mmCIF file as gemmi writes it, N, C-alpha and C atoms, coordinates in Angstrom:
data_model
loop_
_atom_site.group_PDB
_atom_site.id
_atom_site.type_symbol
_atom_site.label_atom_id
_atom_site.label_alt_id
_atom_site.label_comp_id
_atom_site.label_asym_id
_atom_site.label_entity_id
_atom_site.label_seq_id
_atom_site.pdbx_PDB_ins_code
_atom_site.Cartn_x
_atom_site.Cartn_y
_atom_site.Cartn_z
_atom_site.occupancy
_atom_site.B_iso_or_equiv
_atom_site.pdbx_formal_charge
_atom_site.auth_seq_id
_atom_site.auth_asym_id
_atom_site.pdbx_PDB_model_num
ATOM 1 N N . UNK Axp A 1 ? 11.054 -57.62 -16.324 1 0 ? 1 A 1
ATOM 2 C CA . UNK Axp A 1 ? 12.165 -58.324 -16.539 1 0 ? 1 A 1
ATOM 3 C C . UNK Axp A 1 ? 12.933 -58.559 -15.256 1 0 ? 1 A 1
ATOM 4 N N . UNK Axp A 2 ? 13.729 -59.487 -15.161 1 0 ? 2 A 1
ATOM 5 C CA . UNK Axp A 2 ? 14.23 -59.734 -13.814 1 0 ? 2 A 1
ATOM 6 C C . UNK Axp A 2 ? 15.667 -58.949 -13.845 1 0 ? 2 A 1
ATOM 7 N N . UNK Axp A 3 ? 15.845 -58.421 -12.532 1 0 ? 3 A 1
ATOM 8 C CA . UNK Axp A 3 ? 17.009 -57.526 -12.678 1 0 ? 3 A 1
ATOM 9 C C . UNK Axp A 3 ? 18.222 -58.225 -12.871 1 0 ? 3 A 1
ATOM 10 N N . UNK Axp A 4 ? 18.442 -59.588 -12.575 1 0 ? 4 A 1
ATOM 11 C CA . UNK Axp A 4 ? 19.761 -60.32 -12.727 1 0 ? 4 A 1
ATOM 12 C C . UNK Axp A 4 ? 20.067 -60.51 -14.399 1 0 ? 4 A 1
ATOM 13 N N . UNK Axp A 5 ? 18.991 -60.812 -15.068 1 0 ? 5 A 1
ATOM 14 C CA . UNK Axp A 5 ? 18.812 -61.118 -16.548 1 0 ? 5 A 1
ATOM 15 C C . UNK Axp A 5 ? 18.802 -59.54 -17.274 1 0 ? 5 A 1
ATOM 16 N N . UNK Axp A 6 ? 18.338 -58.531 -16.679 1 0 ? 6 A 1
ATOM 17 C CA . UNK Axp A 6 ? 18.574 -57.108 -17.457 1 0 ? 6 A 1
ATOM 18 C C . UNK Axp A 6 ? 20.089 -56.791 -17.329 1 0 ? 6 A 1
ATOM 19 N N . UNK Axp A 7 ? 20.65 -56.861 -16.06 1 0 ? 7 A 1
ATOM 20 C CA . UNK Axp A 7 ? 21.96 -56.503 -15.832 1 0 ? 7 A 1
ATOM 21 C C . UNK Axp A 7 ? 22.937 -57.424 -17 1 0 ? 7 A 1
ATOM 22 N N . UNK Axp A 8 ? 22.523 -58.847 -16.918 1 0 ? 8 A 1
ATOM 23 C CA . UNK Axp A 8 ? 23.424 -59.171 -18.172 1 0 ? 8 A 1
ATOM 24 C C . UNK Axp A 8 ? 22.953 -59.122 -19.409 1 0 ? 8 A 1
ATOM 25 N N . UNK Axp A 9 ? 21.704 -58.925 -19.982 1 0 ? 9 A 1
ATOM 26 C CA . UNK Axp A 9 ? 21.378 -58.529 -21.155 1 0 ? 9 A 1
ATOM 27 C C . UNK Axp A 9 ? 22.118 -57.134 -21.475 1 0 ? 9 A 1
ATOM 28 N N . UNK Axp A 10 ? 22.02 -56.113 -20.651 1 0 ? 10 A 1
ATOM 29 C CA . UNK Axp A 10 ? 22.6 -54.971 -21.021 1 0 ? 10 A 1
ATOM 30 C C . UNK Axp A 10 ? 23.778 -54.879 -20.905 1 0 ? 10 A 1
ATOM 31 N N . UNK Axp A 11 ? 24.567 -55.88 -20.269 1 0 ? 11 A 1
ATOM 32 C CA . UNK Axp A 11 ? 25.973 -55.792 -20.214 1 0 ? 11 A 1
ATOM 33 C C . UNK Axp A 11 ? 26.514 -54.973 -19.205 1 0 ? 11 A 1
ATOM 34 N N . UNK Axp A 12 ? 25.68 -54.664 -18.246 1 0 ? 12 A 1
ATOM 35 C CA . UNK Axp A 12 ? 26.349 -53.781 -17.27 1 0 ? 12 A 1
ATOM 36 C C . UNK Axp A 12 ? 27.126 -54.599 -16.237 1 0 ? 12 A 1
ATOM 37 N N . UNK Axp A 13 ? 26.605 -55.817 -16.188 1 0 ? 13 A 1
ATOM 38 C CA . UNK Axp A 13 ? 27.432 -57.167 -15.589 1 0 ? 13 A 1
ATOM 39 C C . UNK Axp A 13 ? 27.564 -58.033 -16.549 1 0 ? 13 A 1
ATOM 40 N N . UNK Axp A 14 ? 28.686 -58.651 -17.063 1 0 ? 14 A 1
ATOM 41 C CA . UNK Axp A 14 ? 28.852 -59.578 -18.066 1 0 ? 14 A 1
ATOM 42 C C . UNK Axp A 14 ? 27.963 -60.835 -17.877 1 0 ? 14 A 1
ATOM 43 N N . UNK Axp A 15 ? 28.118 -61.574 -16.461 1 0 ? 15 A 1
ATOM 44 C CA . UNK Axp A 15 ? 27.395 -62.749 -16.637 1 0 ? 15 A 1
ATOM 45 C C . UNK Axp A 15 ? 26.482 -62.616 -15.44 1 0 ? 15 A 1
ATOM 46 N N . UNK Axp A 16 ? 25.122 -63.59 -15.776 1 0 ? 16 A 1
ATOM 47 C CA . UNK Axp A 16 ? 24.2 -63.499 -15.047 1 0 ? 16 A 1
ATOM 48 C C . UNK Axp A 16 ? 24.516 -64.39 -13.735 1 0 ? 16 A 1
ATOM 49 N N . UNK Axp A 17 ? 25.219 -65.128 -13.514 1 0 ? 17 A 1
ATOM 50 C CA . UNK Axp A 17 ? 25.644 -65.434 -12.284 1 0 ? 17 A 1
ATOM 51 C C . UNK Axp A 17 ? 26.075 -64.453 -11.264 1 0 ? 17 A 1
ATOM 52 N N . UNK Axp A 18 ? 27.097 -63.649 -11.922 1 0 ? 18 A 1
ATOM 53 C CA . UNK Axp A 18 ? 27.772 -62.595 -11.175 1 0 ? 18 A 1
ATOM 54 C C . UNK Axp A 18 ? 26.548 -61.489 -10.64 1 0 ? 18 A 1
ATOM 55 N N . UNK Axp A 19 ? 25.543 -61.432 -11.409 1 0 ? 19 A 1
ATOM 56 C CA . UNK Axp A 19 ? 24.453 -60.336 -11.472 1 0 ? 19 A 1
ATOM 57 C C . UNK Axp A 19 ? 23.565 -60.946 -10.199 1 0 ? 19 A 1
ATOM 58 N N . UNK Axp A 20 ? 23.313 -62.08 -10.287 1 0 ? 20 A 1
ATOM 59 C CA . UNK Axp A 20 ? 22.72 -62.958 -9.238 1 0 ? 20 A 1
ATOM 60 C C . UNK Axp A 20 ? 23.288 -62.869 -7.852 1 0 ? 20 A 1
ATOM 61 N N . UNK Axp A 21 ? 24.719 -63.12 -7.988 1 0 ? 21 A 1
ATOM 62 C CA . UNK Axp A 21 ? 25.325 -62.686 -6.738 1 0 ? 21 A 1
ATOM 63 C C . UNK Axp A 21 ? 25.402 -61.686 -5.873 1 0 ? 21 A 1
ATOM 64 N N . UNK Axp A 22 ? 25.594 -60.609 -6.834 1 0 ? 22 A 1
ATOM 65 C CA . UNK Axp A 22 ? 25.421 -58.995 -6.45 1 0 ? 22 A 1
ATOM 66 C C . UNK Axp A 22 ? 24.006 -58.77 -5.935 1 0 ? 22 A 1
ATOM 67 N N . UNK Axp A 23 ? 23.028 -59.14 -6.315 1 0 ? 23 A 1
ATOM 68 C CA . UNK Axp A 23 ? 21.887 -58.941 -5.915 1 0 ? 23 A 1
ATOM 69 C C . UNK Axp A 23 ? 21.589 -59.836 -4.652 1 0 ? 23 A 1
ATOM 70 N N . UNK Axp A 24 ? 21.981 -60.858 -4.574 1 0 ? 24 A 1
ATOM 71 C CA . UNK Axp A 24 ? 22.017 -61.649 -3.096 1 0 ? 24 A 1
ATOM 72 C C . UNK Axp A 24 ? 22.686 -61.14 -2.119 1 0 ? 24 A 1
ATOM 73 N N . UNK Axp A 25 ? 23.766 -60.387 -2.442 1 0 ? 25 A 1
ATOM 74 C CA . UNK Axp A 25 ? 24.603 -59.919 -1.235 1 0 ? 25 A 1
ATOM 75 C C . UNK Axp A 25 ? 24.174 -58.211 -1.262 1 0 ? 25 A 1
ATOM 76 N N . UNK Axp A 26 ? 23.162 -57.861 -1.593 1 0 ? 26 A 1
ATOM 77 C CA . UNK Axp A 26 ? 22.569 -56.367 -1.28 1 0 ? 26 A 1
ATOM 78 C C . UNK Axp A 26 ? 23.264 -55.649 -1.694 1 0 ? 26 A 1
ATOM 79 N N . UNK Axp A 27 ? 24.159 -55.728 -2.968 1 0 ? 27 A 1
ATOM 80 C CA . UNK Axp A 27 ? 24.811 -54.452 -3.528 1 0 ? 27 A 1
ATOM 81 C C . UNK Axp A 27 ? 24.061 -53.908 -5.011 1 0 ? 27 A 1
ATOM 82 N N . UNK Axp A 28 ? 23.094 -54.458 -5.189 1 0 ? 28 A 1
ATOM 83 C CA . UNK Axp A 28 ? 22.021 -53.892 -6.382 1 0 ? 28 A 1
ATOM 84 C C . UNK Axp A 28 ? 20.715 -53.103 -5.655 1 0 ? 28 A 1
ATOM 85 N N . UNK Axp A 29 ? 20.231 -51.95 -6.132 1 0 ? 29 A 1
ATOM 86 C CA . UNK Axp A 29 ? 19.312 -51.473 -5.789 1 0 ? 29 A 1
ATOM 87 C C . UNK Axp A 29 ? 18.323 -50.92 -7.046 1 0 ? 29 A 1
ATOM 88 N N . UNK Axp A 30 ? 17.087 -50.782 -6.653 1 0 ? 30 A 1
ATOM 89 C CA . UNK Axp A 30 ? 16.372 -50.251 -7.786 1 0 ? 30 A 1
ATOM 90 C C . UNK Axp A 30 ? 15.61 -49.243 -7.051 1 0 ? 30 A 1
ATOM 91 N N . UNK Axp A 31 ? 15.653 -48.107 -7.656 1 0 ? 31 A 1
ATOM 92 C CA . UNK Axp A 31 ? 14.845 -46.967 -6.971 1 0 ? 31 A 1
ATOM 93 C C . UNK Axp A 31 ? 15.049 -46.797 -5.496 1 0 ? 31 A 1
ATOM 94 N N . UNK Axp A 32 ? 16.567 -46.941 -5.259 1 0 ? 32 A 1
ATOM 95 C CA . UNK Axp A 32 ? 16.966 -47.025 -3.692 1 0 ? 32 A 1
ATOM 96 C C . UNK Axp A 32 ? 16.509 -47.917 -2.719 1 0 ? 32 A 1
ATOM 97 N N . UNK Axp A 33 ? 15.82 -48.92 -3.353 1 0 ? 33 A 1
ATOM 98 C CA . UNK Axp A 33 ? 15.552 -50.229 -2.58 1 0 ? 33 A 1
ATOM 99 C C . UNK Axp A 33 ? 16.237 -51.172 -3.033 1 0 ? 33 A 1
ATOM 100 N N . UNK Axp A 34 ? 16.781 -51.996 -1.887 1 0 ? 34 A 1
ATOM 101 C CA . UNK Axp A 34 ? 17.588 -53.016 -2.185 1 0 ? 34 A 1
ATOM 102 C C . UNK Axp A 34 ? 16.457 -54.225 -3.222 1 0 ? 34 A 1
ATOM 103 N N . UNK Axp A 35 ? 17.332 -54.679 -4.131 1 0 ? 35 A 1
ATOM 104 C CA . UNK Axp A 35 ? 16.687 -55.552 -5.172 1 0 ? 35 A 1
ATOM 105 C C . UNK Axp A 35 ? 17.396 -56.949 -4.833 1 0 ? 35 A 1
ATOM 106 N N . UNK Axp A 36 ? 16.392 -57.986 -4.942 1 0 ? 36 A 1
ATOM 107 C CA . UNK Axp A 36 ? 16.574 -59.297 -5.054 1 0 ? 36 A 1
ATOM 108 C C . UNK Axp A 36 ? 16.978 -59.752 -6.627 1 0 ? 36 A 1
ATOM 109 N N . UNK Axp A 37 ? 17.547 -60.825 -6.873 1 0 ? 37 A 1
ATOM 110 C CA . UNK Axp A 37 ? 17.56 -61.279 -8.333 1 0 ? 37 A 1
ATOM 111 C C . UNK Axp A 37 ? 16.34 -61.564 -9.127 1 0 ? 37 A 1
ATOM 112 N N . UNK Axp A 38 ? 15.294 -61.542 -8.436 1 0 ? 38 A 1
ATOM 113 C CA . UNK Axp A 38 ? 14.142 -61.715 -9.04 1 0 ? 38 A 1
ATOM 114 C C . UNK Axp A 38 ? 13.214 -60.266 -9.092 1 0 ? 38 A 1
ATOM 115 N N . UNK Axp A 39 ? 13.598 -59.386 -8.73 1 0 ? 39 A 1
ATOM 116 C CA . UNK Axp A 39 ? 12.735 -57.972 -8.747 1 0 ? 39 A 1
ATOM 117 C C . UNK Axp A 39 ? 12.878 -57.861 -10.186 1 0 ? 39 A 1
ATOM 118 N N . UNK Axp A 40 ? 11.756 -57.135 -10.406 1 0 ? 40 A 1
ATOM 119 C CA . UNK Axp A 40 ? 11.361 -56.602 -11.627 1 0 ? 40 A 1
ATOM 120 C C . UNK Axp A 40 ? 11.957 -55.096 -11.905 1 0 ? 40 A 1
ATOM 121 N N . UNK Axp A 41 ? 12.332 -55.081 -13.09 1 0 ? 41 A 1
ATOM 122 C CA . UNK Axp A 41 ? 12.938 -53.662 -13.658 1 0 ? 41 A 1
ATOM 123 C C . UNK Axp A 41 ? 11.902 -53.325 -14.876 1 0 ? 41 A 1
ATOM 124 N N . UNK Axp A 42 ? 11.853 -52.086 -15.004 1 0 ? 42 A 1
ATOM 125 C CA . UNK Axp A 42 ? 11.029 -51.36 -16.029 1 0 ? 42 A 1
ATOM 126 C C . UNK Axp A 42 ? 11.568 -50.089 -16.155 1 0 ? 42 A 1
ATOM 127 N N . UNK Axp A 43 ? 11.586 -49.913 -17.504 1 0 ? 43 A 1
ATOM 128 C CA . UNK Axp A 43 ? 11.762 -48.255 -18.046 1 0 ? 43 A 1
ATOM 129 C C . UNK Axp A 43 ? 11.312 -47.245 -16.888 1 0 ? 43 A 1
ATOM 130 N N . UNK Axp A 44 ? 12.32 -46.374 -16.829 1 0 ? 44 A 1
ATOM 131 C CA . UNK Axp A 44 ? 12.326 -45.533 -16.004 1 0 ? 44 A 1
ATOM 132 C C . UNK Axp A 44 ? 12.816 -45.47 -14.51 1 0 ? 44 A 1
ATOM 133 N N . UNK Axp A 45 ? 13.42 -46.754 -14.184 1 0 ? 45 A 1
ATOM 134 C CA . UNK Axp A 45 ? 13.749 -47.222 -12.799 1 0 ? 45 A 1
ATOM 135 C C . UNK Axp A 45 ? 15.469 -46.722 -12.826 1 0 ? 45 A 1
ATOM 136 N N . UNK Axp A 46 ? 15.877 -46.612 -11.59 1 0 ? 46 A 1
ATOM 137 C CA . UNK Axp A 46 ? 17.086 -46.295 -11.282 1 0 ? 46 A 1
ATOM 138 C C . UNK Axp A 46 ? 17.856 -47.547 -10.946 1 0 ? 46 A 1
ATOM 139 N N . UNK Axp A 47 ? 18.855 -47.764 -11.235 1 0 ? 47 A 1
ATOM 140 C CA . UNK Axp A 47 ? 19.756 -48.929 -10.623 1 0 ? 47 A 1
ATOM 141 C C . UNK Axp A 47 ? 20.879 -48.699 -10.06 1 0 ? 47 A 1
ATOM 142 N N . UNK Axp A 48 ? 21.489 -48.915 -8.958 1 0 ? 48 A 1
ATOM 143 C CA . UNK Axp A 48 ? 22.632 -48.55 -8.261 1 0 ? 48 A 1
ATOM 144 C C . UNK Axp A 48 ? 23.224 -49.742 -7.706 1 0 ? 48 A 1
ATOM 145 N N . UNK Axp A 49 ? 24.487 -49.909 -8.196 1 0 ? 49 A 1
ATOM 146 C CA . UNK Axp A 49 ? 25.412 -51.158 -7.806 1 0 ? 49 A 1
ATOM 147 C C . UNK Axp A 49 ? 26.575 -50.722 -7.137 1 0 ? 49 A 1
ATOM 148 N N . UNK Axp A 50 ? 26.891 -51.415 -6.106 1 0 ? 50 A 1
ATOM 149 C CA . UNK Axp A 50 ? 27.787 -51.106 -5.309 1 0 ? 50 A 1
ATOM 150 C C . UNK Axp A 50 ? 29.043 -52.261 -5.707 1 0 ? 50 A 1
ATOM 151 N N . UNK Axp A 51 ? 30.276 -51.866 -5.901 1 0 ? 51 A 1
ATOM 152 C CA . UNK Axp A 51 ? 31.701 -52.959 -6.359 1 0 ? 51 A 1
ATOM 153 C C . UNK Axp A 51 ? 32.418 -52.431 -5.257 1 0 ? 51 A 1
ATOM 154 N N . UNK Axp A 52 ? 32.595 -52.94 -4.444 1 0 ? 52 A 1
ATOM 155 C CA . UNK Axp A 52 ? 33.29 -52.582 -3.042 1 0 ? 52 A 1
ATOM 156 C C . UNK Axp A 52 ? 33.105 -51.068 -2.923 1 0 ? 52 A 1
ATOM 157 N N . UNK Axp A 53 ? 34.348 -50.173 -3.177 1 0 ? 53 A 1
ATOM 158 C CA . UNK Axp A 53 ? 33.968 -48.639 -2.756 1 0 ? 53 A 1
ATOM 159 C C . UNK Axp A 53 ? 33.562 -48.072 -4.101 1 0 ? 53 A 1
ATOM 160 N N . UNK Axp A 54 ? 33.221 -48.617 -4.947 1 0 ? 54 A 1
ATOM 161 C CA . UNK Axp A 54 ? 32.873 -47.972 -6.173 1 0 ? 54 A 1
ATOM 162 C C . UNK Axp A 54 ? 31.443 -48.21 -6.435 1 0 ? 54 A 1
ATOM 163 N N . UNK Axp A 55 ? 30.804 -47.036 -7.142 1 0 ? 55 A 1
ATOM 164 C CA . UNK Axp A 55 ? 29.153 -47.128 -6.973 1 0 ? 55 A 1
ATOM 165 C C . UNK Axp A 55 ? 28.822 -46.695 -8.471 1 0 ? 55 A 1
ATOM 166 N N . UNK Axp A 56 ? 28.117 -47.416 -9.136 1 0 ? 56 A 1
ATOM 167 C CA . UNK Axp A 56 ? 27.73 -47.279 -10.604 1 0 ? 56 A 1
ATOM 168 C C . UNK Axp A 56 ? 26.061 -47.066 -10.607 1 0 ? 56 A 1
ATOM 169 N N . UNK Axp A 57 ? 25.526 -45.884 -11.028 1 0 ? 57 A 1
ATOM 170 C CA . UNK Axp A 57 ? 24.213 -45.78 -11.103 1 0 ? 57 A 1
ATOM 171 C C . UNK Axp A 57 ? 23.396 -45.444 -12.624 1 0 ? 57 A 1
ATOM 172 N N . UNK Axp A 58 ? 22.488 -46.169 -13.029 1 0 ? 58 A 1
ATOM 173 C CA . UNK Axp A 58 ? 22.096 -46.038 -14.282 1 0 ? 58 A 1
ATOM 174 C C . UNK Axp A 58 ? 20.641 -46.073 -14.157 1 0 ? 58 A 1
ATOM 175 N N . UNK Axp A 59 ? 20.146 -45.18 -15.4 1 0 ? 59 A 1
ATOM 176 C CA . UNK Axp A 59 ? 18.499 -45.214 -15.506 1 0 ? 59 A 1
ATOM 177 C C . UNK Axp A 59 ? 18.259 -46.031 -16.676 1 0 ? 59 A 1
ATOM 178 N N . UNK Axp A 60 ? 17.327 -47.013 -16.399 1 0 ? 60 A 1
ATOM 179 C CA . UNK Axp A 60 ? 16.793 -47.744 -17.329 1 0 ? 60 A 1
ATOM 180 C C . UNK Axp A 60 ? 16.009 -47.284 -18.401 1 0 ? 60 A 1
ATOM 181 N N . UNK Axp A 61 ? 16.283 -47.186 -19.826 1 0 ? 61 A 1
ATOM 182 C CA . UNK Axp A 61 ? 15.838 -46.658 -20.741 1 0 ? 61 A 1
ATOM 183 C C . UNK Axp A 61 ? 14.786 -47.56 -21.652 1 0 ? 61 A 1
ATOM 184 N N . UNK Axp A 62 ? 15.023 -49.017 -21.574 1 0 ? 62 A 1
ATOM 185 C CA . UNK Axp A 62 ? 14.503 -50.025 -22.306 1 0 ? 62 A 1
ATOM 186 C C . UNK Axp A 62 ? 14.765 -51.383 -21.8 1 0 ? 62 A 1
ATOM 187 N N . UNK Axp A 63 ? 13.61 -52.183 -22.096 1 0 ? 63 A 1
ATOM 188 C CA . UNK Axp A 63 ? 13.681 -53.779 -21.493 1 0 ? 63 A 1
ATOM 189 C C . UNK Axp A 63 ? 13.566 -54.206 -22.795 1 0 ? 63 A 1
ATOM 190 N N . UNK Axp A 64 ? 14.495 -55.229 -23.05 1 0 ? 64 A 1
ATOM 191 C CA . UNK Axp A 64 ? 14.46 -56.279 -24.079 1 0 ? 64 A 1
ATOM 192 C C . UNK Axp A 64 ? 14.929 -57.717 -23.715 1 0 ? 64 A 1
ATOM 193 N N . UNK Axp A 65 ? 14.43 -58.864 -24.478 1 0 ? 65 A 1
ATOM 194 C CA . UNK Axp A 65 ? 14.739 -60.191 -23.827 1 0 ? 65 A 1
ATOM 195 C C . UNK Axp A 65 ? 16.318 -60.479 -24.478 1 0 ? 65 A 1
ATOM 196 N N . UNK Axp A 66 ? 16.512 -60.115 -25.596 1 0 ? 66 A 1
ATOM 197 C CA . UNK Axp A 66 ? 17.544 -60.275 -26.253 1 0 ? 66 A 1
ATOM 198 C C . UNK Axp A 66 ? 17.958 -58.968 -26.924 1 0 ? 66 A 1
ATOM 199 N N . UNK Axp A 67 ? 19.469 -58.543 -27.243 1 0 ? 67 A 1
ATOM 200 C CA . UNK Axp A 67 ? 19.539 -57.408 -27.94 1 0 ? 67 A 1
ATOM 201 C C . UNK Axp A 67 ? 21.037 -57.847 -28.486 1 0 ? 67 A 1
ATOM 202 N N . UNK Axp A 68 ? 21.604 -57.214 -29.502 1 0 ? 68 A 1
ATOM 203 C CA . UNK Axp A 68 ? 22.908 -57.537 -30.084 1 0 ? 68 A 1
ATOM 204 C C . UNK Axp A 68 ? 23.925 -56.485 -29.055 1 0 ? 68 A 1
ATOM 205 N N . UNK Axp A 69 ? 25.093 -56.967 -29.221 1 0 ? 69 A 1
ATOM 206 C CA . UNK Axp A 69 ? 26.054 -56.59 -27.921 1 0 ? 69 A 1
ATOM 207 C C . UNK Axp A 69 ? 26.369 -54.812 -28.621 1 0 ? 69 A 1
ATOM 208 N N . UNK Axp A 70 ? 26.209 -54.581 -29.762 1 0 ? 70 A 1
ATOM 209 C CA . UNK Axp A 70 ? 26.142 -53.102 -30.366 1 0 ? 70 A 1
ATOM 210 C C . UNK Axp A 70 ? 25.068 -52.321 -29.691 1 0 ? 70 A 1
ATOM 211 N N . UNK Axp A 71 ? 23.956 -53.088 -29.341 1 0 ? 71 A 1
ATOM 212 C CA . UNK Axp A 71 ? 22.899 -52.074 -28.994 1 0 ? 71 A 1
ATOM 213 C C . UNK Axp A 71 ? 22.563 -52.039 -27.622 1 0 ? 71 A 1
ATOM 214 N N . UNK Axp A 72 ? 23.312 -53.012 -26.793 1 0 ? 72 A 1
ATOM 215 C CA . UNK Axp A 72 ? 22.961 -53.077 -25.278 1 0 ? 72 A 1
ATOM 216 C C . UNK Axp A 72 ? 23.244 -51.783 -24.581 1 0 ? 72 A 1
ATOM 217 N N . UNK Axp A 73 ? 24.318 -50.995 -25.094 1 0 ? 73 A 1
ATOM 218 C CA . UNK Axp A 73 ? 24.228 -49.614 -24.083 1 0 ? 73 A 1
ATOM 219 C C . UNK Axp A 73 ? 23.05 -48.637 -24.323 1 0 ? 73 A 1
ATOM 220 N N . UNK Axp A 74 ? 22.447 -48.929 -25.373 1 0 ? 74 A 1
ATOM 221 C CA . UNK Axp A 74 ? 20.846 -47.881 -25.685 1 0 ? 74 A 1
ATOM 222 C C . UNK Axp A 74 ? 19.912 -48.345 -24.569 1 0 ? 74 A 1
ATOM 223 N N . UNK Axp A 75 ? 20.163 -49.389 -23.727 1 0 ? 75 A 1
ATOM 224 C CA . UNK Axp A 75 ? 19.135 -50.168 -23.01 1 0 ? 75 A 1
ATOM 225 C C . UNK Axp A 75 ? 19.236 -49.368 -21.686 1 0 ? 75 A 1
ATOM 226 N N . UNK Axp A 76 ? 20.105 -48.46 -21.218 1 0 ? 76 A 1
ATOM 227 C CA . UNK Axp A 76 ? 20.459 -47.616 -20.031 1 0 ? 76 A 1
ATOM 228 C C . UNK Axp A 76 ? 21.17 -46.361 -20.607 1 0 ? 76 A 1
ATOM 229 N N . UNK Axp A 77 ? 21.243 -45.516 -19.459 1 0 ? 77 A 1
ATOM 230 C CA . UNK Axp A 77 ? 22.006 -44.069 -19.532 1 0 ? 77 A 1
ATOM 231 C C . UNK Axp A 77 ? 22.777 -44.143 -18.094 1 0 ? 77 A 1
ATOM 232 N N . UNK Axp A 78 ? 24.023 -43.862 -18.486 1 0 ? 78 A 1
ATOM 233 C CA . UNK Axp A 78 ? 24.939 -43.74 -17.38 1 0 ? 78 A 1
ATOM 234 C C . UNK Axp A 78 ? 24.872 -42.401 -16.53 1 0 ? 78 A 1
ATOM 235 N N . UNK Axp A 79 ? 24.413 -42.562 -15.099 1 0 ? 79 A 1
ATOM 236 C CA . UNK Axp A 79 ? 24.112 -41.364 -14.339 1 0 ? 79 A 1
ATOM 237 C C . UNK Axp A 79 ? 25.41 -41.086 -13.669 1 0 ? 79 A 1
ATOM 238 N N . UNK Axp A 80 ? 26.272 -42.262 -13.03 1 0 ? 80 A 1
ATOM 239 C CA . UNK Axp A 80 ? 27.271 -42.096 -12.32 1 0 ? 80 A 1
ATOM 240 C C . UNK Axp A 80 ? 28.06 -43.363 -12.478 1 0 ? 80 A 1
ATOM 241 N N . UNK Axp A 81 ? 29.673 -42.971 -12.657 1 0 ? 81 A 1
ATOM 242 C CA . UNK Axp A 81 ? 30.1 -44.22 -12.849 1 0 ? 81 A 1
ATOM 243 C C . UNK Axp A 81 ? 31.544 -43.843 -12.855 1 0 ? 81 A 1
ATOM 244 N N . UNK Axp A 82 ? 33.077 -44.419 -11.976 1 0 ? 82 A 1
ATOM 245 C CA . UNK Axp A 82 ? 34.007 -44.193 -12.151 1 0 ? 82 A 1
ATOM 246 C C . UNK Axp A 82 ? 34.624 -44.825 -13.045 1 0 ? 82 A 1
ATOM 247 N N . UNK Axp A 83 ? 35.873 -44.347 -13.215 1 0 ? 83 A 1
ATOM 248 C CA . UNK Axp A 83 ? 36.746 -45.173 -14.157 1 0 ? 83 A 1
ATOM 249 C C . UNK Axp A 83 ? 36.918 -46.649 -14.088 1 0 ? 83 A 1
ATOM 250 N N . UNK Axp A 84 ? 36.945 -47.127 -13.124 1 0 ? 84 A 1
ATOM 251 C CA . UNK Axp A 84 ? 37.326 -48.484 -12.876 1 0 ? 84 A 1
ATOM 252 C C . UNK Axp A 84 ? 35.986 -49.253 -13.16 1 0 ? 84 A 1
ATOM 253 N N . UNK Axp A 85 ? 34.955 -48.819 -12.83 1 0 ? 85 A 1
ATOM 254 C CA . UNK Axp A 85 ? 33.616 -49.494 -13.245 1 0 ? 85 A 1
ATOM 255 C C . UNK Axp A 85 ? 33.555 -49.375 -14.678 1 0 ? 85 A 1
ATOM 256 N N . UNK Axp A 86 ? 33.817 -48.247 -15.274 1 0 ? 86 A 1
ATOM 257 C CA . UNK Axp A 86 ? 33.396 -48.16 -16.827 1 0 ? 86 A 1
ATOM 258 C C . UNK Axp A 86 ? 34.585 -48.911 -17.774 1 0 ? 86 A 1
ATOM 259 N N . UNK Axp A 87 ? 35.689 -49.041 -17.104 1 0 ? 87 A 1
ATOM 260 C CA . UNK Axp A 87 ? 36.604 -50.02 -17.702 1 0 ? 87 A 1
ATOM 261 C C . UNK Axp A 87 ? 36.079 -51.417 -17.882 1 0 ? 87 A 1
ATOM 262 N N . UNK Axp A 88 ? 35.462 -51.731 -16.448 1 0 ? 88 A 1
ATOM 263 C CA . UNK Axp A 88 ? 35.251 -53.158 -16.374 1 0 ? 88 A 1
ATOM 264 C C . UNK Axp A 88 ? 33.897 -53.433 -17.055 1 0 ? 88 A 1
ATOM 265 N N . UNK Axp A 89 ? 33.09 -52.724 -17.133 1 0 ? 89 A 1
ATOM 266 C CA . UNK Axp A 89 ? 31.913 -52.624 -18.182 1 0 ? 89 A 1
ATOM 267 C C . UNK Axp A 89 ? 32.183 -52.589 -19.625 1 0 ? 89 A 1
ATOM 268 N N . UNK Axp A 90 ? 33.179 -52.13 -20.073 1 0 ? 90 A 1
ATOM 269 C CA . UNK Axp A 90 ? 33.423 -51.769 -21.413 1 0 ? 90 A 1
ATOM 270 C C . UNK Axp A 90 ? 34.51 -53.087 -21.972 1 0 ? 90 A 1
ATOM 271 N N . UNK Axp A 91 ? 35.158 -53.877 -20.621 1 0 ? 91 A 1
ATOM 272 C CA . UNK Axp A 91 ? 36.076 -54.657 -21.204 1 0 ? 91 A 1
ATOM 273 C C . UNK Axp A 91 ? 35.216 -55.993 -22.011 1 0 ? 91 A 1
ATOM 274 N N . UNK Axp A 92 ? 36.093 -56.656 -22.936 1 0 ? 92 A 1
ATOM 275 C CA . UNK Axp A 92 ? 35.622 -57.422 -23.816 1 0 ? 92 A 1
ATOM 276 C C . UNK Axp A 92 ? 35.536 -58.675 -23.111 1 0 ? 92 A 1
């Protein structure tokens, strides 16, 4: 699955256009390599996202085309995240 779609489906980033912009500006990495929006992500990969001075790091547990909102958090495991990123990710 494309990283921009994965970030949206998993709800790490709320909108695909925002995920696409983050990838385009070099703020998203897969396994410590800069990811483009079309880069493939699979279970076992590590995603790092820079939001200004804040960094979020996640392990991909599963990949699915669609999931219910309640199940989205089961697609990844949070490895590192500060309170600012956590509150943004959990905002409705």
